[in-house]
C-alpha positions in Angstrom: 13.8 -9.0 21.9 10.5 -8.1 20.3 9.4 -10.0 17.3 8.6 -7.7 14.4 5.1 -8.0 13.0 4.6 -8.9 9.4 2.2 -6.7 7.5 -1.1 -8.5 6.7 -1.3 -6.7 3.4 0.8 -7.3 0.3 1.1 -6.2 -3.2 0.2 -8.6 -6.1 1.6 -8.6 -9.6 -1.2 -9.5 -12.0 -1.6 -9.9 -15.7 -4.8 -8.6 -17.4 -6.7 -11.4 -19.1 -7.8 -9.2 -22.0 -4.7 -7.3 -23.1 -1.9 -9.1 -21.1 -0.7 -5.9 -19.4 1.2 -6.6 -16.2 0.3 -4.4 -13.2 0.9 -4.3 -9.5 -2.2 -4.0 -7.3 -2.9 -3.8 -3.5 -4.1 -7.0 -1.9 -6.9 -5.2 0.1 -8.3 -2.5 -2.1 -11.2 -0.2 -1.2 -12.4 0.1 -4.8 -12.4 -2.0 -7.9 -9.1 -2.0 -9.8 -9.1 -1.7 -13.5 -6.4 -2.3 -16.1 -4.5 0.9 -17.0 -4.4 -0.1 -20.7 -7.8 -1.5 -21.6 -10.0 -0.7 -18.6 -10.9 -4.4 -17.8 -11.6 -5.2 -14.1 -8.5 -6.8 -12.5 -9.8 -7.0 -8.9 -12.9 -6.0 -6.8 -13.1 -5.0 -3.2 -14.8 -7.4 -0.8 -14.3 -5.5 2.4 -11.1 -7.5 3.0 -8.9 -9.3 0.5 -9.5 -8.5 -3.1 -11.4 -10.8 -5.4 -8.8 -11.0 -8.1 -10.1 -11.6 -11.6 -6.7 -11.4 -13.4 -3.9 -13.9 -13.5 -1.7 -13.7 -10.4 2.0 -13.7 -11.3 3.6 -13.2 -7.9 3.1 -11.8 -4.4 5.4 -8.9 -3.5 6.6 -7.8 -0.1 
């Protein structure tokens, strides 16, 4: 039997520090991610894993 490979990328549920909006973001984004409500930066691309600036609530699979 072949072992199934787990994906290296995940989705992250975060809460905006400014307006407390909860949003689901990608763990390895190619651009900066802003809050859909207030426009505050939630995460920035680093070429790999995101530099998350918001509060992380949970990791989703």
